[in-house]
N, C-alpha and C positions, 0 to 999 in steps of 0.2 A: 361801247367804249367811246369816250369823248375824244374830240380832236382828230377823228378819223378822216384821212384825205384819200381821194380817189384820183388816179390818173386816167388818161384817155383809154388805156387798155384795161381798166378795171382793177389794176393792182392797188394795194393799200399802202399808205405811209402813215405811221403813227408817231407824230412828234410828242414826246412826253417831257415835261419840265422836270428838272432835278428835284424840285419841291412840288409834291402833289397838291399843295394848297393853291397852286397857280397853274392849273392845267390849261393848255392852249385849246382854243375852240375856234378853229378856222375851217373854212370850206373852200379850199383852193385846189384847182386841178394842177398838180405839179409832181414831178419826180426828179430827184437829184441827178446831176450828171454822173456817169459811171466813175469818172476819175475822183469824185468826192467820196466814194464808198471804199471801205477797207475790203480787200479781196478775201480776207479771212472771216470777218464778222458779217459782212454785207451791210454794215451800217455806216452812217455818216461819220467821218473821222473827226474826233475832237482834238487829237494830238498826233497829226500825221508825221511820219518819219520816213526818210529816204534811206534805204539800205544799200550796201556796196553794189548790188546788181542793178540799181537804178529804180527798182520797184518802190512803191510807197505803201506803208501799212500803218494801222493804228499802233501806237507805241506798245501798249499793253499786250496786244495780240502777238506781235512779232517777238516780244520779250518772252511771252508764254511759250511760243514755239521753240525758242532757243533753250529755255529752261527744261522743256520736255524732250529736247533733242529731236524735234519733228521739223522736217523741211517741207514747207507748203509746195504743192505741185506748181511747176512752171514759174517758180520764184527766182531761179537763177542762183540760189544760195545752197550752202552745205552746212546744215545745222546738226549734223550727226554728233553722237555723244563724244564729248571731249574736245570738240572743235572750239567752243567758246566756254568761258567760265566767268565767275564774278571777278577774278583777277584779270581776265582778258575778255571783256564783254564784246558782243556783236556791235560794231560801229553803227551808230544811228545819227542821221543828220536831220535836225528839225526842218521840216519843209514849210517855212514861214509863208511864202507866197500862196501855197495851196491852202493853208489854214485860213489866211485872210480871204481867199476866194470863197471858201465854205461859209465863213462868218458873214460875208457880204450877201451871199445867196440866201442865207437864213434871214438876214435883216430885211432883204428886199421882199421876201414872201411872208414876213411877220412870224417866223418860227423862232423859238428860243435857241441859242447856240448849243451845239451838241457837247455835252461834257465828256471828258476822256473816260474810257472804260476802266473799271477797277481791275486790278490784277486777278481777283477771284473770278470775276465775270469772264475775263479773257481766257483764263485757264479752262473754265468750263466749256467755252465755245471751242477751243482748240482740242480738248479731249473728245468732244462730240465729233469733230471733224476727223480726228485720228481713227475713231471707231468706225466711221462711215467709210474710211479708206483702208480698213483692215490693218491699222497701225495701233495696236493696243497701247494706251499711254502707260508709261512706267509707274510702278507703285512706289511712291515716296512717302516720307513721313507727313508731308503736307498735302497729300492727295485728298484726304478726307476733311472737308470743311463744310460749314453750314452754308445754306443758301443765303445770298445777300438780301438785305431788307429792300423793300420797294423804294426806299429813298435813294438807292444807288442805281435806279434804273436809268437807261439812256435811250437814245434814238434806236428804234427797232423797226424793221420793215422788210418786205420782200425785195430782194435786189433784182435788177434787170437780168434777163436771161443771158446777157453778154458778160455778166460779172464773173470773176474767176471762181468764186465759191458762193453758193447760195445758202442763206440761212433764213428760215422763216422767223417771224416775229418772236423774239426770245423773251420768255417770261420766266423769272426765277421760280415761280410757283407752279409752272406747268411741267408736265413730264417731258423728258428729252425727246427731241424730234430729229429725224435723220437729216443730215446735211448732205446735199447732193452736189458733187463737184461739176463744174462746167469748164470747157476749154478756156485757156487763158487768152483774152483778146489782145489785140494790138492797142496798147494804151496810148493816150496822148502824150505830149511832150513833158508834162509834169511828172510822168513816171518813166520816161525813156531813160536809157543809160546816161549817167552823168558825164558830160563833156567838160572841157576846161571852162567854157564860158558860163554854162549853167552852174557849175561848181562855184565860180566866182559870184555870180548873181545871187544864188540862194544862200551861200554860206559865209561870204566874207563881209557883207554889208553889216557894219556895226559890230564886227567880231570882237574888237578890243573892249567894247562896253557890254558885251553879252553876258548872260548868266554863266557862271563857271561850268555848269553841267552842259550847256550848249557848246561852250568852247571845247570841253572834253570830247563831245560827240564829233565836232567838226575835225579836230586833230586826229582822232582815231580813224575817221573816214578818209582823211587825206593820206594818212599812213597806209591804209589799205589800198587806196586808189593808186598810189605810187609804187606799190610793192612789186608788181609783175610786168606791167606793160611799158616797154621803152617809149612807144609813141605817146602814151598817156603822160609819162613823166616829162616829155618834151613840151607837150601842149599845156600842161599845168604850170610849168615854170615861167610864169609871167611876172612882170614887175609888181602888179597888184597883189598877186598871191604871196610873193616873197616879202612885200611890205607888211602884209597881214601876219605872216609867219614869224617875223622877227620878234615882236613883243611876246608871242606865245613861248618863245625860247626862254624868256626871262620870267615866266610865270612862277609864282610861289606854289602853285598846284602841281604836284609831281606827275599826275596823269597827263596834264596838258603839256608840261615840259618834256616828258619822256617821248610822247607821241610826236610832238613838234620836232624834236631832235632826230627821231627816227625817220620822219618824213623828209627832213633836210638831207639825211644820208641818201635816201632813195632818189631824191631829185638830183643829187650831185653825181650819181652814177653815169649819167649821160654826158658825153664829152661836150655837146653843144650847150649844156647848162652850167658848166663849171665857171667860166669867166662871168657869165650873167649873175650867178649867185654871189660871187665876190664883189662885183660892182654894185650889187643891191645893198651892200652894207651888212651882209650876214655874218662876216667873220667876227666882228666885235661881240655880238651876243653869243656866238659859239665859244669864244674865249671865256666869256663870263660863266658859261655853263661848265667849261673845263675847270675853272677856278673854284666854283662853289655850288655847282648844280647837284641834283639828285644823282647818286652813283650810276644808275642805269642811263640817265640822260648824259652824264659825263662820258660814258663809254661811247654813246652814239655821236657825241660832239667830236671825239677823237677820230672816229671813223669818217665823219664828214670832212674834217680838216685834212686828213690823209687823202681822201678822194679829191678834194680841191687842189691839193699840192701836186697832184699828178700833172696838172697843167702848168707849164713853165711860166706863163704870164701871171699866175697867181702867187708865186712863191714869195716875191718881195713884199707884197701886201700882207701875206700871212705873218711873215716875220716882223714887219713894222708894227702891226696891230696887236702885238703882245702875246702871240701864241707860243713862243719859245719856252718861257718859264713853266707854264702849266703843262705843256707837253713833256718837258724834261721831268717834272715832278711825277706825272702819271707813269711815264716810262720806267722810272726808278722805284716806284711804289710796289714793293713785293706783295702787299696785301690786295692789290687791285686785280680785277679780272684779267686773265691772260690775254684775251682778245683785245681788250682795251689797251693794254701795255704794248702789244704787238703793233696796233694801229698807230699809237703815239710814236713808237719807234720808226715805223715806216714814214710817218709824216715828217719826223725830224730828218730822216735820210733824204727825202725828196726836197724839203725846204733847204737843206744844207748843200744842195747842188748849186745854189746861187752864191756868187762870190760875197756879196754884201751880207747875206744871212749867215754864211759860213763864219765870217769874222764876228758877227753878232753873237753866235752861239759860243764861240771860243772865249769871248769877253764876258759872257754871263757868269755871275758868281756861282762857283761850285759846279758848273755844268760839266766841265771836262773830267773832274774827279768822279762825278756821279757816273758818267759814261764809262770811264775806266774801270770803276768798280763792277759795273755790269759786264764789261768785256772780260774781266778776270774771273767770272763765275766758273767754278769747277764742277759743281754738282748742285743738287737741290731735291726738293720733295718730288718734283716732276722733271726728271732729267731731260726729256725731249723739249719741254717748255723752256728750261734753263738754257739749253743749247741754242734754241731759237732766239732768245733774248740776247745771248752772248753774240750771236752772229749779227744781229741788228746793231748792237753797240759797236762792233768792229766795222761795220759798214759806215756808220757815222764818223768813227775815228779816222777812217781812211779818207773821208771827205775833208775833215778838219786838218789833216796833215797836208792838204794842198794849199793852205794859205799861211802867210807869215805869222799872224796872230795865233793861229791854231798850232803851228809848229812850236812856237815859244811856250805856250801854255802846256802843250802835251809833254814836252821835255821837262818842264818844271814839275809836272805832276807824276813823273816816273813812267811815262807811256812806253819808252823803249824797253824797260825791264819787264813790264807787264806783257807786251807783245812777244818778246823773246821767250819769256817763261812759258807762254801758251804753246809755242812751237817746240821748245826744248823738251817740255814734259809730255809731249804727245797729246795734249788736250785737243788740239786741232790736228786732224789727220793729214798725212802727206797727200797732196793732190786734191784736197777738199776745197770747197768754196771758202770756208773760214780761213784756210791757209792763204788763199789768194788775197783776202782782205788784210791779213797780217802783213803780207809782202808789200801790198800797196801802201799801208801805213808806214812801214819802215822806209820804203822808197821815197815817199813824200817827206818824211822827217830828215832824210839824208840830203835833200836838195839845198845847197847853199848854206849849210850849217856846219861850222867847225865843232860845235858842242856835240853833235851827233857821234862823231868819231870816238870820243872818250866814253860816252855813255854806252855806245854799242859794244865796245871792247869789254867793258866791265860786265855787261849783261850777257856776254857770250853769243852775240848776234852772228859773228863770223862763222862759227861752226854750223849754225842753222842754215845760213845762206849758202855755204859750201855744199851742204847736203842737197839743197834744192837745186843749185846750179848743176850738180852732177847727175842727180836722179830726175828731178823736175816734174815728175808726173806728166800729165797730158799737155801737149803744146809747147812751143818754144818761147812764147811770151813770158811765161812764168820763170823759166830759166834765165831769160834775158834780163828781166827785172832784178832777179837776185844778183846777177853779175854786175849790173850797173850800180846796185847798192854797195856791193863789195868794193868796187873801184872807188866809190865816194869815201868809204871807210879808210881806204889806203891812201887817201890824199890825191887821187888821180881825178880831181874834179873837172879840170879843163877838158881832159880827154874824154871823160864820161859824158860831159855836157854835149860835146860835139857828136859823139856816137849816139847819144840819146836823141838828139835833134834829128839825126839821120834816120833813126828807128821810129820816130814819131812819139817818143816818150816825154819830150819837153814841149811845152805848148807856147808858141809865140815868143820864144826866146827868154821867158822868165818862168818862175815857179809858181806864180799865183793866179794865172789866168785860165786855169782849167781844173776840172775835177779829176783827181788821180784815179778814182775808181772807174768812172764812166768813160773817161777819155784816155787815160794812160794805158789801160789794158782792154783791148777789144772784147776779150772774153767776159770781162766784168759787166758789160752792158746788159747781159742777159740775166745776171744774178738776181736782181730784185724780182724777176718773174718767178723765182723759186717760191715766193710767197703768194704769187697770184695777184691779179689786180683786185681792186676793191669792188667786188661784185656782190657782196653780202646785202641782201634785201631785208629790211627790218619791218 
């Protein structure tokens, strides 16, 4: 065989050109570094890919493992059946620095660059490895295929004894040979678990100009990397990474956009990251995704904005940067995914805790009427989901009732009748959280408004409040709020204001400087936790 190389230990290296008309004919004593070899094939990698565990494999080899549901020993992966699919593939990051190092090594020694393994070749190698480890490969329709022609041959050689897996020189025309596994070595830094700095260096350089397939791989890997480990999420949330992530949110490629939005949700879960993300300029692209992104990406964008809105410092920026209209639209969209609607509603609730944004929501065209329509939901195809959406709408309404603009628009839109109807008809149960939000809304609407008295009498609010004041459910705060609202209806405003101030129900001497839900009733402070914090990892 031409081009046969011998190293100092007598092992053989057989560089073969992709085109047999130009076979190499060198006599150099050399053996490639272990990190240049694919742990599965034992050959120089032509297309090295970093997987979530930090290991590096030839692309075709690790894809063959995933397709055959085979987990290579000591790989740190779980490729069991059903774990990955064409719709949710194994995240792979092109390891450009390692590929360049391999090409430089070949050029220095006069070898032709190693071509990537073909999928058929890789599958054959993986099947042989599975048989050697007593993992019979699954029998699928594409398991039977002809041997590749010699024109698709690639670098083949004996790997070092320290390699993860050893494969003798592979010849498509030779009978299968047993593949002997060896213990996994401690590989150098090119295959060590990815940290934030190596992730930046290897993946973010030139990302906006990279091939779409590489962008997909990087976004899938980032999503995977930020899914579980809080420390990892903190370390990855750097200005450089956030700057690279922003344009990915605006990509026309749905795979890129979906994974970028999911990664943003994961990063936003950490309290230390929330302000950093907003200051990086991420809100505007998230708003654009909400407006016209892929449906799944839009769902993730709503979750990210909800998560960011948990931080008080972020709320004004979220409102000013245009998030309110698309959040309202998504919240009111009955055809949207329930989780997305829920997170849009929670985002609106937290954003509306701020005075400026509360007024902004109230002035938004059609906003209050949409929220009232959701608050008035009596039933639906999924009663539990309808009740949850109704509760969220009542939470937002109670916030809006705490500002002058909100009170005016709510009364113009018939909010008093809607809320009274929910309580009169038993849609909200006595002593329930929903009843508390109804009481909070009525209390807020009664503050300093003569209009409320007439509207409340027509809607039958007095009977509802009397029942609560007498029965009240748990705690005295609920009964006290019902009594204060009754006094306002009866024109006892001055007396009610003085008593409310003493009870802590009026904030700073006016009706617009606090949130009725979160500050007016201490028991309400715990209510948003009924929904749980945004800890969903995508």
